[in-house]
C-alpha positions, 0 to 999 in steps of 0.5 A: 647336119643340115646342108648350108644354103648360099647366102641370099645377100649375093655373097656367093661369088664375091669373096670380099674381105673386110669389115662386117657391115651386117648391121650388128653392133661391133664386138662379140655379140653373135656366135660368128664373132665368138667363133673368130677367137677360136679359129686359131685352134687354141682350146679355151674355156667358157670363163676365158671366152667371157673374159676376152669378150666381156659377155655374160657367161650365160651368153657365152654358153649359148654361143658355144652351144650354137657353134657346137650344134653347127659342128664348128667347135667341140670339146677339147679336154678339161682345164686345170681345176682351181677347186671343184669340177675342172672346166671344159675347154672348146676348140675349132673342129676343122674336120666337121665340114668340107670344101671343094677346090677346083683348079681348071687348066687349059688341058687338065683339072685337079679337084680336091676335098679339103677340111676347114684348116685347108688340109687336102683329104682327097683329090682327083686329076683328069685331062680336060679341054677348056675349049670344049666350052663351059657346059661340057667342062663344068658337067665333067667337073661336077661329076668328078666332085661327086666321085670325090665325096665317095672316094673320101668317104664324106657326105655332100651335106657336109659341104660349105663352099666351093672355090674354082680357078680358071685359066683366064681373066675373071670378074671376081665379084660375079665369078664370070670369065671376062673375054678369056683368050683360050676359053671359047664360049666362056665369056660372061658365063655365070659359073657360080649359078651353074655350079649351084644347080648341083651344090647349093653352097657359096661358089667363088671363082678367080683367075688360076694364077691368083689362087696359085699365089694365095695357095703358095703364100698360105702354105709356104710363105705366110710371112711374105707380105709382098709376093709374086707368083709367076705361072709359066705354062700354056700361058704366062701370068702373075698373081700379085700379093702386095701388103698382104692382100691379093691385087686383082686390079680394077677389072680383074686383069692385074698380073697379065704379064704374058702380053707385055712386049719383050725386047726379043719379041720383034714381029712374032705374033701373039694369039692376042693379036699383038706382036712380041708378047712374052707369052709368044716367046716364053710359054710352053708352046712358044718354046716348043715351036722354037725347038721345032724350028731348030730341028728338034722334035717338040710340039708342046711344053711337055715335050720341052720338059722331057727333052730338058730332063734327058739332057738335050742341050738345045732344049736346056738352052731354049728354057734358059732363054725363056727365063731371060725373057721372063726376067726382062718383064719381072725386072720392071715388076721388081722395080715397081712392086718391090716383092720379097719373094718371086715364086716361079710355078706352072708346067714349064718351071717343073724341070728344075733350075734351067728356067729359074737360072735365066730369070735370076740372071736378068732380074738381078742384072736389071733391077735396082740393087735395093729392090733385090737386096733381100729378094728371093726367086724360087721354084714353087713348093706347092707345085701342082697343088698351088691352085687347089690350096689357094682356092681352098683358102679363098673359100675358107676365109669366106665361109668362116667369116663372122657373118657367114658363120652366123648364117650357118648357125642360124640355118642349123637352128631352123 
């Protein structure tokens, strides 16, 4: 099995979804087009594929042979015979290739190896300081990726793509961070190019909250066409899925709700330089600072969680107030975007219902009744895995597109 080289047409970090403008005629002329019929996992015979595509059986047989050689499909038993030898069936083989998914946070990294169905095969979690700079962080990430292959018993030549989430704004078309406030030295750094020195595959990079939204939806809310994912941790941000599509905005900053002013903000300074931002009032460090000012020893969001879990009433009250502050911003989002589901995730949301209670209190009180009639506000079910699941699905949709499968087949034939 040959390693797959990144596409020369510059798609290594675009991840763009949409029509295939490769110049091929519309239909099922290529192996990559035929493969799209098999992505659902259902086994089909050559005759069934010929009937669906309108291609000659000899052409279908050639496409099947190409996809089988690339390891993307394989035999899946035999169909019922109508006389003579039973026809063979073929189906998608998601375990044939693997992808790397990386969720980089402010103080940690989670790396997972997934198959082409999005199933996590193995993972590693390590502490890491994003402020150490791109070279130091990415070198550590790449070293851990190498360890992960050994841990999973897989070969690097099976890798077809890599997805990464970063805790700051990202220009998704290039994979470069764009003025990230907590990432000194990362602005404009070419993350895909640096990673491709080690792994010569397509590398997609996005904001961490965006990939969390993708992961939560793909894994637990596949029918939710309008979903907001809210991460509450060192920072606060939103991943917006509207009409079934992730919304990044004109410059990749859509969902940056952490810097919306809240009524209770007053003259509290935010690290962005403005006053009264949601992040300055309701993030993990902000709640910890409020507790410390009240005489309760707390330095970080983890301290706040520990206190709340042990039943400290001051910490519980502070978390509920943080939820109310978040609710103030989300009430406007509900009226504007009309989501059917709001998922609350991130470190500060992991202590149970305290934060969610405050969010629900304000959202249901201040949003339009019609907008909240069917609205569900829930805790993340993917929890700490939302990021790697989303990064994985982002890459899967990219590498299994018709054009990229065709590229993989052509490389395999060389």
